DSSP file (Angstrom, degrees, kcal/mol; ACC not computed):
  #  RESIDUE AA STRUCTURE BP1 BP2  ACC     N-H-->O    O-->H-N    N-H-->O    O-->H-N    TCO  KAPPA ALPHA  PHI   PSI    X-CA   Y-CA   Z-CA
    1    1 A M              0   0    0      0, 0.0     2,-0.2     0, 0.0    29,-0.1   0.000 360.0 360.0 360.0 126.0  117.5   89.7  120.8
    2    2 A S        -     0   0    0     28,-0.1     2,-0.4     1,-0.1    27,-0.1  -0.556 360.0-110.8 -85.0 148.1  117.0   91.9  117.8
    3    3 A K        -     0   0    0     -2,-0.2    28,-2.2    80,-0.1    27,-0.5  -0.615  28.8-143.8 -80.4 130.4  116.7   95.6  118.1
    4    4 A I  E     -a   31   0A   0     78,-0.5    80,-2.9    -2,-0.4    81,-1.0  -0.787  18.0-176.3 -96.0 133.3  113.3   97.1  117.3
    5    5 A V  E     -ab  32  85A   0     26,-2.5    28,-3.2    -2,-0.4     2,-0.5  -0.919  17.7-134.5-123.7 156.4  112.9  100.4  115.6
    6    6 A V  E     -ab  33  86A   0     79,-2.0    81,-3.1    -2,-0.3    28,-0.2  -0.926  10.9-168.7-112.4 131.2  109.7  102.3  114.8
    7    7 A V  E     -a   34   0A   0     26,-2.7    28,-1.6    -2,-0.5     2,-0.2  -0.901  24.4-169.6-114.1  97.8  109.0  103.9  111.4
    8    8 A P  E     +a   35   0A   0      0, 0.0     2,-0.3     0, 0.0    28,-0.2  -0.517  21.4 121.6 -91.2 156.2  105.9  106.1  112.2
    9    9 A G  E     -a   36   0A   0     26,-1.6    28,-2.7    -2,-0.2    -2,-0.0  -0.936  63.4-108.1 173.0 172.8  103.6  107.9  109.7
   10   10 A S        -     0   0    0     -2,-0.3     4,-0.1    26,-0.2    -1,-0.1   0.761  39.8-162.1 -89.5 -28.6  100.1  108.3  108.5
   11   11 A F    >   -     0   0    0      2,-0.2     3,-0.7     1,-0.2    44,-0.1   0.903  12.0-178.9  50.9  51.7  100.9  106.6  105.2
   12   12 A D  T 3  S-     0   0    0      1,-0.6    -1,-0.2    33,-0.0    33,-0.2  -0.649  87.4  -8.1-116.4  74.2   97.9  107.9  103.4
   13   13 A P  T 3  S-     0   0    0      0, 0.0    -1,-0.6     0, 0.0    -2,-0.2   0.635  92.4-120.4 -99.8 175.9   98.9  106.3  101.1
   14   14 A I    <   -     0   0    0     -3,-0.7     2,-0.2    37,-0.1   136,-0.0  -0.499  35.5-160.6 -66.7 138.2  102.4  104.7  101.4
   15   15 A T     >  -     0   0    0     -2,-0.2     4,-2.5   131,-0.1   131,-0.3  -0.639  35.2-100.5-115.0 173.3  104.7  106.0   98.6
   16   16 A N  H  > S+     0   0    0    129,-3.1     4,-2.1    -2,-0.2   130,-0.1   0.804 123.9  58.6 -63.8 -27.8  107.9  104.7   97.0
   17   17 A G  H  > S+     0   0    0    128,-0.5     4,-1.8     2,-0.2    -1,-0.2   0.933 107.5  44.6 -65.5 -46.4  109.7  107.2   99.3
   18   18 A H  H  > S+     0   0    0      1,-0.2     4,-2.5     2,-0.2    -2,-0.2   0.939 113.3  51.3 -59.3 -47.6  108.2  105.6  102.4
   19   19 A L  H  X S+     0   0    0     -4,-2.5     4,-2.7     1,-0.2     5,-0.2   0.871 106.4  54.6 -61.2 -38.7  109.0  102.1  101.1
   20   20 A D  H  X S+     0   0    0     -4,-2.1     4,-2.2     2,-0.2    -1,-0.2   0.926 109.7  46.7 -60.5 -45.9  112.6  103.1  100.4
   21   21 A I  H  X S+     0   0    0     -4,-1.8     4,-2.4     2,-0.2    -2,-0.2   0.916 112.8  49.9 -63.2 -43.7  113.1  104.3  104.0
   22   22 A I  H  X S+     0   0    0     -4,-2.5     4,-2.2     2,-0.2    -2,-0.2   0.927 111.5  48.0 -61.8 -46.3  111.4  101.1  105.3
   23   23 A K  H  X S+     0   0    0     -4,-2.7     4,-0.9     1,-0.2    -1,-0.2   0.910 113.2  47.7 -62.0 -42.6  113.6   98.8  103.2
   24   24 A R  H  X S+     0   0    0     -4,-2.2     4,-0.7    -5,-0.2     3,-0.4   0.886 111.5  49.7 -68.5 -38.3  116.8  100.6  104.2
   25   25 A A  H >X S+     0   0    0     -4,-2.4     4,-2.7     1,-0.2     3,-0.9   0.881 105.8  58.4 -64.7 -37.3  115.9  100.5  107.9
   26   26 A A  H 3< S+     0   0    0     -4,-2.2    -1,-0.2     1,-0.3    -2,-0.2   0.740 101.0  56.2 -66.2 -23.0  115.2   96.8  107.6
   27   27 A K  H 3< S+     0   0    0     -4,-0.9    -1,-0.3    -3,-0.4    -2,-0.2   0.742 116.5  35.1 -76.5 -23.5  118.7   96.2  106.4
   28   28 A V  H << S+     0   0    0     -3,-0.9     2,-0.3    -4,-0.7    -2,-0.2   0.804 114.0  52.6-100.8 -36.4  120.2   97.9  109.5
   29   29 A F  S  < S-     0   0    0     -4,-2.7     3,-0.1     1,-0.1   -25,-0.1  -0.732  72.7-129.1-111.1 154.6  117.8   96.9  112.3
   30   30 A G  S    S+     0   0    0    -27,-0.5     2,-0.4    -2,-0.3   -26,-0.2   0.892  94.2  15.9 -66.7 -43.3  116.5   93.5  113.5
   31   31 A Q  E     -a    4   0A   0    -28,-2.2   -26,-2.5    -6,-0.1     2,-0.6  -0.996  64.1-160.7-137.6 131.2  112.8   94.4  113.5
   32   32 A V  E     -ac   5  65A   0     32,-3.2    34,-2.7    -2,-0.4     2,-0.9  -0.940   6.2-161.3-112.9 113.4  111.1   97.4  111.8
   33   33 A N  E     -ac   6  66A   0    -28,-3.2   -26,-2.7    -2,-0.6     2,-0.7  -0.837   4.5-159.6 -94.7 107.7  107.7   98.3  113.2
   34   34 A V  E     -ac   7  67A   0     32,-2.7    34,-2.5    -2,-0.9     2,-0.6  -0.790  16.2-165.5 -83.9 116.3  105.9  100.4  110.7
   35   35 A V  E     -ac   8  68A   0    -28,-1.6   -26,-1.6    -2,-0.7     2,-0.8  -0.921  17.2-143.7-116.3 123.3  103.2  102.1  112.8
   36   36 A I  E     -ac   9  69A   0     32,-2.9    34,-2.3    -2,-0.6     2,-0.4  -0.732  24.2-154.4 -81.7 112.2  100.3  103.9  111.3
   37   37 A M  E     - c   0  70A   0    -28,-2.7     2,-0.6    -2,-0.8    34,-0.2  -0.706   7.3-135.3 -92.5 139.2   99.7  106.9  113.5
   38   38 A H        -     0   0    0     32,-1.9     2,-0.6    -2,-0.4   -28,-0.0  -0.840  17.8-170.5 -95.1 124.7   96.3  108.5  113.8
   39   39 A N    >   -     0   0    0     -2,-0.6     3,-2.1     1,-0.1    33,-0.0  -0.957  12.8-155.6-115.6 111.7   96.4  112.3  113.7
   40   40 A S  T 3  S+     0   0    0     -2,-0.6    -1,-0.1     1,-0.3    31,-0.0   0.668  90.9  62.1 -64.3 -16.1   93.0  113.8  114.6
   41   41 A S  T 3  S+     0   0    0      2,-0.0     2,-0.3    -3,-0.0    -1,-0.3   0.513  92.2  82.9 -87.7  -3.2   93.8  117.0  112.7
   42   42 A K    <   -     0   0    0     -3,-2.1     2,-0.6     2,-0.0    -3,-0.0  -0.760  69.6-141.6-102.6 146.8   94.1  115.1  109.3
   43   43 A N        -     0   0    0     -2,-0.3     2,-0.3     0, 0.0    -3,-0.0  -0.937  27.5-148.9-101.8 117.8   91.4  114.1  106.9
   44   44 A Y        -     0   0    0     -2,-0.6     3,-0.1     1,-0.1     4,-0.1  -0.655  20.4-160.6 -94.2 142.6   92.4  110.7  105.5
   45   45 A L  S    S+     0   0    0     -2,-0.3     2,-0.4   -33,-0.2    -1,-0.1   0.871  84.7  45.7 -79.3 -43.4   91.5  109.3  102.1
   46   46 A F  S    S-     0   0    0      1,-0.1    -1,-0.1     2,-0.0    -2,-0.0  -0.798  87.9-120.6-103.6 142.7   92.1  105.7  103.2
   47   47 A S     >  -     0   0    0     -2,-0.4     4,-2.6     1,-0.1     5,-0.2  -0.270  33.4-104.2 -69.6 166.0   90.8  104.1  106.4
   48   48 A V  H  > S+     0   0    0      1,-0.2     4,-2.8     2,-0.2     5,-0.2   0.919 123.9  51.3 -57.8 -44.3   93.3  102.7  108.8
   49   49 A D  H  > S+     0   0    0      1,-0.2     4,-2.4     2,-0.2    -1,-0.2   0.892 110.1  48.7 -62.5 -39.8   92.4   99.1  107.7
   50   50 A E  H  > S+     0   0    0      2,-0.2     4,-2.5     1,-0.2    -1,-0.2   0.914 113.1  47.1 -66.5 -42.2   93.0  100.1  104.0
   51   51 A R  H  X S+     0   0    0     -4,-2.6     4,-2.5     2,-0.2    -2,-0.2   0.908 112.1  50.4 -65.2 -41.2   96.3  101.7  104.8
   52   52 A M  H  X S+     0   0    0     -4,-2.8     4,-2.6    -5,-0.2    -2,-0.2   0.928 111.2  48.9 -61.6 -44.9   97.4   98.6  106.9
   53   53 A D  H  X S+     0   0    0     -4,-2.4     4,-2.3     2,-0.2    -2,-0.2   0.922 111.8  48.4 -61.9 -45.2   96.4   96.3  104.0
   54   54 A L  H  X S+     0   0    0     -4,-2.5     4,-2.2     2,-0.2    -1,-0.2   0.919 112.3  48.3 -62.4 -43.8   98.3   98.3  101.4
   55   55 A I  H  X S+     0   0    0     -4,-2.5     4,-1.4     1,-0.2    -1,-0.2   0.911 110.8  51.3 -64.8 -41.3  101.4   98.5  103.6
   56   56 A K  H  X S+     0   0    0     -4,-2.6     4,-0.7    -5,-0.2     3,-0.3   0.917 110.1  50.6 -60.6 -42.3  101.3   94.7  104.3
   57   57 A Q  H >< S+     0   0    0     -4,-2.3     3,-0.6     1,-0.2    -2,-0.2   0.927 114.0  42.3 -60.7 -45.8  101.0   94.1  100.6
   58   58 A V  H 3< S+     0   0    0     -4,-2.2    -1,-0.2     1,-0.2    -2,-0.2   0.609 120.2  41.8 -83.5 -10.4  104.0   96.2   99.6
   59   59 A T  H >< S+     0   0    0     -4,-1.4     3,-2.4    -3,-0.3    -1,-0.2   0.328  78.4 107.8-112.2   6.3  106.2   95.0  102.5
   60   60 A Q  T << S+     0   0    0     -4,-0.7    -2,-0.1    -3,-0.6    -1,-0.1   0.752  76.6  56.8 -59.8 -23.6  105.4   91.3  102.4
   61   61 A S  T 3  S+     0   0    0     -4,-0.2    -1,-0.3    -3,-0.1    -2,-0.1   0.446  89.8  81.5 -86.2   0.6  108.8   90.5  100.9
   62   62 A I    X   -     0   0    0     -3,-2.4     3,-1.4     1,-0.1    -1,-0.1  -0.876  65.8-165.8-107.4 100.9  110.6   92.1  103.9
   63   63 A P  T 3  S+     0   0    0      0, 0.0    -1,-0.1     0, 0.0    -3,-0.0   0.735  80.2  55.0 -64.7 -25.3  110.6   89.5  106.6
   64   64 A N  T 3  S+     0   0    0    -35,-0.1   -32,-3.2   -33,-0.1     2,-0.5   0.082  84.9 103.3 -99.3  26.3  111.6   91.8  109.5
   65   65 A V  E <   -c   32   0A   0     -3,-1.4     2,-0.4    -6,-0.2   -32,-0.2  -0.913  46.8-173.3-109.2 134.0  108.8   94.3  109.0
   66   66 A K  E     -c   33   0A   0    -34,-2.7   -32,-2.7    -2,-0.5     2,-0.5  -0.982  12.8-146.5-124.4 136.3  105.7   94.4  111.3
   67   67 A I  E     +c   34   0A   0     -2,-0.4     2,-0.3   -34,-0.2   -32,-0.2  -0.900  29.9 152.2-108.4 128.2  102.7   96.7  110.6
   68   68 A E  E     -c   35   0A   0    -34,-2.5   -32,-2.9    -2,-0.5     2,-0.3  -0.876  31.1-130.0-142.1 174.7  100.7   98.1  113.5
   69   69 A T  E     -c   36   0A   0     -2,-0.3     2,-0.3   -34,-0.3   -32,-0.2  -0.905  17.9-178.8-127.2 158.0   98.6  101.1  114.4
   70   70 A S  E     -c   37   0A   0    -34,-2.3   -32,-1.9    -2,-0.3     4,-0.1  -0.975  17.9-171.1-154.8 143.9   98.6  103.6  117.2
   71   71 A S  S    S+     0   0    0     -2,-0.3   -31,-0.1   -34,-0.2     3,-0.1   0.425  70.8  64.6-114.9  -1.3   96.4  106.5  118.2
   72   72 A G  S    S-     0   0    0      1,-0.2     2,-0.2     2,-0.1   -34,-0.2   0.014 105.0 -38.6 -98.5-151.9   98.4  107.9  121.1
   73   73 A L     >  -     0   0    0      1,-0.1     4,-1.7   -36,-0.1     3,-0.4  -0.540  49.4-133.7 -72.4 138.2  101.9  109.4  121.3
   74   74 A M  H  > S+     0   0    0      1,-0.2     4,-2.6    -2,-0.2     5,-0.2   0.879 106.4  57.1 -60.3 -37.7  104.4  107.7  119.1
   75   75 A I  H  > S+     0   0    0      1,-0.2     4,-2.2     2,-0.2    -1,-0.2   0.850 103.7  53.2 -65.4 -33.6  106.9  107.6  121.9
   76   76 A D  H  > S+     0   0    0     -3,-0.4     4,-2.4     2,-0.2    -1,-0.2   0.908 109.8  48.5 -65.0 -41.7  104.4  105.7  124.1
   77   77 A Y  H  X S+     0   0    0     -4,-1.7     4,-2.0     2,-0.2    -2,-0.2   0.939 110.4  51.4 -61.6 -46.4  104.0  103.1  121.3
   78   78 A A  H  X>S+     0   0    0     -4,-2.6     5,-2.8     1,-0.2     4,-0.6   0.899 111.5  47.2 -59.1 -42.4  107.8  102.9  121.0
   79   79 A E  H ><5S+     0   0    0     -4,-2.2     3,-1.0     3,-0.2    -1,-0.2   0.920 109.1  54.9 -62.9 -44.6  108.1  102.3  124.8
   80   80 A K  H 3<5S+     0   0    0     -4,-2.4    -2,-0.2     1,-0.3    -1,-0.2   0.864 112.9  40.9 -59.5 -38.9  105.4   99.7  124.7
   81   81 A V  H 3<5S-     0   0    0     -4,-2.0    -1,-0.3    -5,-0.1    -2,-0.2   0.470 114.0-114.0 -91.7  -1.0  107.0   97.6  122.0
   82   82 A G  T <<5 +     0   0    0     -3,-1.0   -78,-0.5    -4,-0.6    -3,-0.2   0.815  51.0 175.2  76.1  30.7  110.5   98.0  123.5
   83   83 A A      < -     0   0    0     -5,-2.8   -78,-0.2    -6,-0.2    -1,-0.2  -0.404  27.0-161.0 -71.2 145.8  111.9  100.0  120.6
   84   84 A V  S    S+     0   0    0    -80,-2.9    30,-2.1     1,-0.2     2,-0.3   0.606  71.7   8.7 -96.2 -17.1  115.4  101.4  120.8
   85   85 A A  E     -bd   5 114A   0    -81,-1.0   -79,-2.0    28,-0.2     2,-0.4  -0.982  58.6-129.3-158.4 165.0  115.0  104.0  118.1
   86   86 A V  E     -bd   6 115A   0     28,-2.3    30,-3.3    -2,-0.3     2,-0.5  -0.960  23.0-150.3-116.5 138.2  112.7  105.8  115.7
   87   87 A V  E     + d   0 116A   0    -81,-3.1     2,-0.4    -2,-0.4    30,-0.2  -0.953  17.6 178.7-113.3 128.8  113.6  106.1  112.0
   88   88 A R  E     - d   0 117A   0     28,-2.7    30,-2.8    -2,-0.5     2,-0.4  -0.958  22.6-130.8-127.5 145.4  112.5  109.1  110.1
   89   89 A G  E     - d   0 118A   0     -2,-0.4     2,-0.5    28,-0.2    30,-0.2  -0.765  14.6-153.8 -93.8 141.6  113.1  110.0  106.4
   90   90 A L  E     + d   0 119A   0     28,-2.2    30,-2.8    -2,-0.4     3,-0.1  -0.970  16.0 175.2-115.7 125.2  114.3  113.4  105.5
   91   91 A R        -     0   0    0     -2,-0.5     2,-0.3     1,-0.3    -1,-0.1   0.872  64.4 -15.7 -92.0 -45.4  113.5  114.8  102.0
   92   92 A A  S >> S-     0   0    0     34,-0.0     3,-1.5     1,-0.0     4,-0.8  -0.892  76.7 -83.4-152.2 175.1  114.8  118.3  102.1
   93   93 A V  H >> S+     0   0    0     -2,-0.3     4,-0.8     1,-0.3     3,-0.7   0.827 121.1  66.0 -56.9 -33.2  116.1  121.0  104.4
   94   94 A T  H 3> S+     0   0    0      1,-0.2     4,-0.7     2,-0.2    -1,-0.3   0.805  98.1  53.4 -62.7 -28.7  112.5  122.0  105.0
   95   95 A D  H <> S+     0   0    0     -3,-1.5     4,-2.7     1,-0.2     5,-0.3   0.803  95.3  72.3 -71.1 -29.2  111.8  118.7  106.8
   96   96 A F  H <X S+     0   0    0     -4,-0.8     4,-2.6    -3,-0.7     5,-0.2   0.893  93.6  48.7 -59.4 -47.2  114.7  119.2  109.1
   97   97 A E  H  X S+     0   0    0     -4,-0.8     4,-1.9     2,-0.2    -1,-0.2   0.927 114.9  45.0 -61.8 -45.7  113.2  121.9  111.4
   98   98 A Y  H  X S+     0   0    0     -4,-0.7     4,-2.2     1,-0.2    -1,-0.2   0.940 115.0  47.8 -61.9 -47.5  110.0  120.0  111.9
   99   99 A E  H  X S+     0   0    0     -4,-2.7     4,-2.8     1,-0.2    -2,-0.2   0.849 108.3  55.3 -65.0 -34.1  111.7  116.7  112.5
  100  100 A M  H  X S+     0   0    0     -4,-2.6     4,-2.6    -5,-0.3    -1,-0.2   0.903 107.7  49.3 -65.1 -41.0  114.1  118.4  115.0
  101  101 A Q  H  X S+     0   0    0     -4,-1.9     4,-2.2     2,-0.2    -2,-0.2   0.935 113.4  45.8 -62.5 -46.4  111.2  119.7  117.0
  102  102 A I  H  X S+     0   0    0     -4,-2.2     4,-2.6     1,-0.2    -2,-0.2   0.931 114.1  48.7 -62.9 -45.7  109.5  116.3  117.1
  103  103 A T  H  X S+     0   0    0     -4,-2.8     4,-2.1     1,-0.2    -1,-0.2   0.905 110.2  51.3 -62.2 -42.1  112.8  114.6  118.0
  104  104 A S  H  X S+     0   0    0     -4,-2.6     4,-1.5     2,-0.2    -1,-0.2   0.910 111.3  47.6 -62.9 -42.1  113.5  117.1  120.8
  105  105 A M  H  X S+     0   0    0     -4,-2.2     4,-2.0     1,-0.2    -2,-0.2   0.916 110.3  52.3 -64.5 -42.4  110.1  116.5  122.3
  106  106 A N  H  X S+     0   0    0     -4,-2.6     4,-2.7     1,-0.2    -1,-0.2   0.869 106.3  54.1 -61.5 -36.0  110.5  112.8  122.1
  107  107 A R  H  < S+     0   0    0     -4,-2.1    -1,-0.2     2,-0.2    -2,-0.2   0.854 107.2  51.1 -66.9 -33.9  113.8  113.1  123.9
  108  108 A V  H  < S+     0   0    0     -4,-1.5     3,-0.3     1,-0.2    -2,-0.2   0.904 113.8  44.7 -66.2 -40.9  112.1  115.0  126.7
  109  109 A L  H  < S-     0   0    0     -4,-2.0     2,-0.2     1,-0.3    -2,-0.2   0.859 138.6  -0.2 -73.1 -36.7  109.5  112.2  126.9
  110  110 A D    ><  -     0   0    0     -4,-2.7     3,-1.3    -5,-0.2    -1,-0.3  -0.716  57.8-172.1-157.3 100.5  112.0  109.4  126.8
  111  111 A E  T 3  S+     0   0    0     -3,-0.3    -4,-0.1     1,-0.2    -3,-0.1   0.582  82.7  68.3 -71.8  -8.0  115.7  110.1  126.5
  112  112 A N  T 3  S+     0   0    0     -5,-0.1     2,-0.7     2,-0.1    -1,-0.2   0.594  82.4  80.8 -87.7 -10.9  116.5  106.4  126.0
  113  113 A I  S <  S-     0   0    0     -3,-1.3   -28,-0.2    -7,-0.2    -3,-0.1  -0.868  71.6-153.3-101.1 116.3  114.9  106.2  122.5
  114  114 A E  E     -d   85   0A   0    -30,-2.1   -28,-2.3    -2,-0.7     2,-0.4  -0.369   5.1-136.8 -81.9 161.7  117.1  107.5  119.8
  115  115 A T  E     -d   86   0A   0    -30,-0.2     2,-0.4    -2,-0.1   -28,-0.2  -0.991  15.0-166.0-120.6 130.0  116.0  109.0  116.5
  116  116 A F  E     -d   87   0A   0    -30,-3.3   -28,-2.7    -2,-0.4     2,-0.5  -0.952   7.3-151.7-114.2 133.5  117.8  108.1  113.2
  117  117 A F  E     -d   88   0A   0     -2,-0.4     2,-0.5   -30,-0.2   -28,-0.2  -0.887   4.9-163.2-105.2 133.7  117.3  110.1  110.1
  118  118 A I  E     -d   89   0A   0    -30,-2.8   -28,-2.2    -2,-0.5     2,-0.3  -0.972  22.2-127.5-114.2 124.2  117.7  108.4  106.7
  119  119 A M  E     -d   90   0A   0     -2,-0.5   -28,-0.2   -30,-0.2     3,-0.1  -0.539  29.1-118.6 -70.1 129.5  118.1  110.8  103.7
  120  120 A T        -     0   0    0    -30,-2.8     5,-0.1    -2,-0.3    -1,-0.1  -0.373  34.3 -96.2 -65.7 144.2  115.5  110.0  101.1
  121  121 A N    >   -     0   0    0   -104,-0.1     3,-2.4     1,-0.1     4,-0.3  -0.343  37.7-113.3 -57.4 144.6  116.9  109.0   97.7
  122  122 A N  G >  S+     0   0    0      1,-0.3     3,-1.6     2,-0.2     4,-0.3   0.828 114.3  64.5 -52.8 -36.3  117.1  112.0   95.4
  123  123 A Q  G 3  S+     0   0    0      1,-0.3    -1,-0.3     2,-0.1     3,-0.1   0.686 110.2  38.7 -64.8 -15.6  114.4  110.5   93.1
  124  124 A Y  G X  S+     0   0    0     -3,-2.4     3,-1.4     1,-0.1    -1,-0.3   0.272  81.1 109.0-113.5   9.8  111.9  110.8   96.0
  125  125 A S  T <  S+     0   0    0     -3,-1.6    -2,-0.1    -4,-0.3    -1,-0.1   0.708  86.4  40.0 -64.8 -20.1  113.0  114.1   97.5
  126  126 A F  T 3  S+     0   0    0     -4,-0.3    -1,-0.3    -3,-0.1     2,-0.2   0.504  93.4 115.0 -99.2  -7.7  109.8  115.9   96.3
  127  127 A L    <   +     0   0    0     -3,-1.4     2,-0.3     4,-0.1  -112,-0.1  -0.439  30.7 155.9 -81.9 133.3  107.4  113.1   97.0
  128  128 A S     >  -     0   0    0     -2,-0.2     4,-2.2     1,-0.1     5,-0.2  -0.973  51.3-115.3-143.8 158.0  104.6  113.2   99.6
  129  129 A S  H  > S+     0   0    0     -2,-0.3     4,-2.6     1,-0.2     5,-0.2   0.879 116.5  56.7 -59.2 -37.8  101.4  111.4  100.0
  130  130 A S  H  > S+     0   0    0      2,-0.2     4,-2.2     1,-0.2    -1,-0.2   0.915 107.4  46.6 -62.0 -44.1   99.6  114.7   99.5
  131  131 A I  H  > S+     0   0    0      2,-0.2     4,-2.6     1,-0.2     5,-0.2   0.922 111.7  51.8 -63.5 -43.8  101.2  115.3   96.1
  132  132 A V  H  X S+     0   0    0     -4,-2.2     4,-2.7     1,-0.2    -2,-0.2   0.927 110.3  48.3 -58.9 -46.1  100.4  111.7   95.1
  133  133 A K  H  X S+     0   0    0     -4,-2.6     4,-2.5     1,-0.2    -1,-0.2   0.900 111.6  49.8 -63.2 -40.7   96.8  112.1   96.0
  134  134 A E  H  X S+     0   0    0     -4,-2.2     4,-1.2     2,-0.2    -1,-0.2   0.936 113.3  44.8 -65.5 -45.3   96.4  115.3   94.2
  135  135 A V  H  <>S+     0   0    0     -4,-2.6     5,-2.8     1,-0.2     3,-0.5   0.925 115.0  48.9 -63.9 -43.9   98.0  114.0   91.0
  136  136 A A  H ><5S+     0   0    0     -4,-2.7     3,-1.9    -5,-0.2    -2,-0.2   0.885 103.9  60.3 -63.4 -39.2   95.9  110.8   91.2
  137  137 A Q  H 3<5S+     0   0    0     -4,-2.5    -1,-0.2     1,-0.3    -2,-0.2   0.835 109.1  43.4 -58.5 -33.6   92.7  112.8   91.7
  138  138 A Y  T 3<5S-     0   0    0     -4,-1.2    -1,-0.3    -3,-0.5    -2,-0.2   0.195 122.5-103.2-100.9  16.4   93.2  114.5   88.4
  139  139 A G  T < 5 +     0   0    0     -3,-1.9    -3,-0.2     1,-0.2    -2,-0.1   0.646  66.7 155.3  78.8  15.3   94.2  111.3   86.5
  140  140 A G      < -     0   0    0     -5,-2.8     2,-0.6    -6,-0.2    -1,-0.2  -0.292  53.7 -92.2 -72.7 161.7   97.9  112.0   86.4
  141  141 A D        +     0   0    0      1,-0.1     3,-0.1     2,-0.0    -1,-0.1  -0.651  48.8 162.6 -79.0 115.3  100.5  109.3   86.1
  142  142 A I    >>  +     0   0    0     -2,-0.6     3,-1.9     1,-0.1     4,-1.4   0.198  38.5 114.2-114.3  12.6  101.7  108.1   89.5
  143  143 A S  T 34 S+     0   0    0      1,-0.3    -1,-0.1     2,-0.2     8,-0.1   0.748  79.9  46.7 -60.7 -26.0  103.2  104.8   88.4
  144  144 A E  T 34 S+     0   0    0     -3,-0.1    -1,-0.3     1,-0.1    -2,-0.1   0.513 111.9  53.4 -90.0  -5.7  106.7  106.0   89.3
  145  145 A L  T <4 S+     0   0    0     -3,-1.9  -129,-3.1     1,-0.2  -128,-0.5   0.711 111.6  25.3-103.7 -25.1  105.6  107.4   92.7
  146  146 A V  S  < S-     0   0    0     -4,-1.4    -1,-0.2  -131,-0.3  -131,-0.1  -0.936  86.9 -89.5-138.8 157.5  103.8  104.5   94.4
  147  147 A P    >>  -     0   0    0      0, 0.0     4,-2.2     0, 0.0     3,-0.7  -0.305  47.4-106.7 -61.9 155.9  103.8  100.7   94.3
  148  148 A V  H 3> S+     0   0    0      1,-0.3     4,-2.4     2,-0.2     5,-0.2   0.839 119.2  57.7 -56.9 -36.9  101.3   99.2   91.8
  149  149 A Q  H 3> S+     0   0    0      1,-0.2     4,-1.9     2,-0.2    -1,-0.3   0.878 108.9  45.9 -62.2 -37.5   98.9   98.2   94.6
  150  150 A V  H <> S+     0   0    0     -3,-0.7     4,-2.6     2,-0.2    -2,-0.2   0.891 109.5  54.2 -73.0 -40.4   98.6  101.7   95.8
  151  151 A E  H  X S+     0   0    0     -4,-2.2     4,-2.1     1,-0.2    -2,-0.2   0.926 110.8  46.4 -58.2 -44.9   98.2  103.1   92.3
  152  152 A E  H  X S+     0   0    0     -4,-2.4     4,-2.0     1,-0.2    -1,-0.2   0.902 111.6  51.2 -65.3 -41.3   95.2  100.7   91.8
  153  153 A A  H  X S+     0   0    0     -4,-1.9     4,-2.2     1,-0.2    -2,-0.2   0.883 110.4  49.2 -64.0 -38.8   93.7  101.6   95.1
  154  154 A L  H  X S+     0   0    0     -4,-2.6     4,-2.4     2,-0.2    -1,-0.2   0.898 108.4  52.9 -67.6 -40.5   94.0  105.4   94.3
  155  155 A K  H  X S+     0   0    0     -4,-2.1     4,-0.9    -5,-0.2    -2,-0.2   0.900 110.6  48.3 -61.8 -39.9   92.3  104.9   90.9
  156  156 A K  H  X S+     0   0    0     -4,-2.0     4,-0.7     2,-0.2     3,-0.5   0.920 110.8  50.9 -64.9 -43.8   89.4  103.0   92.6
  157  157 A K  H >< S+     0   0    0     -4,-2.2     3,-0.7     1,-0.2    -2,-0.2   0.919 115.4  41.1 -60.0 -44.4   89.1  105.8   95.2
  158  158 A F  H 3< S+     0   0    0     -4,-2.4    -1,-0.2     1,-0.2    -2,-0.2   0.549 101.6  69.7 -86.8  -5.9   88.9  108.6   92.7
  159  159 A A  H 3<        0   0    0     -4,-0.9    -1,-0.2    -3,-0.5    -2,-0.2   0.682 360.0 360.0 -78.8 -18.0   86.7  106.7   90.2
  160  160 A K    <<        0   0    0     -3,-0.7    -1,-0.2    -4,-0.7    -2,-0.1   0.470 360.0 360.0 -74.5 360.0   83.8  107.0   92.7
């Protein structure tokens, strides 16, 4: 039986930083469930279906990755799929405090699900979906920041 881990996020859109974390998790764990979480306090550029399609396109060469969505608590999703852990990427020290709070709450909700942090490669340490969207909105070059499919999708969104 392979161990299932969850890589949660809004992925609006998925970036090369996200993809790096997913690929690295896939080398360590048997099954990586990338779960698109719905956060009611966020305004999304891409619909859930669009995000799911983009993630499927850019992860199709990774056989042990599964893409799903969830609108409840991430820990409830992890329990439902039988995950043993959650994998989160850390970009900088500023991420640590927020991630520690989330991890601590998740441990209260289910102490059996571990959290593993993967340090983002230095080339992606500044990268966020928000930055990518802002640069793309003003026609900046994002070719080094996102997979080509995402770059094309962003150009279409902002051409309207």
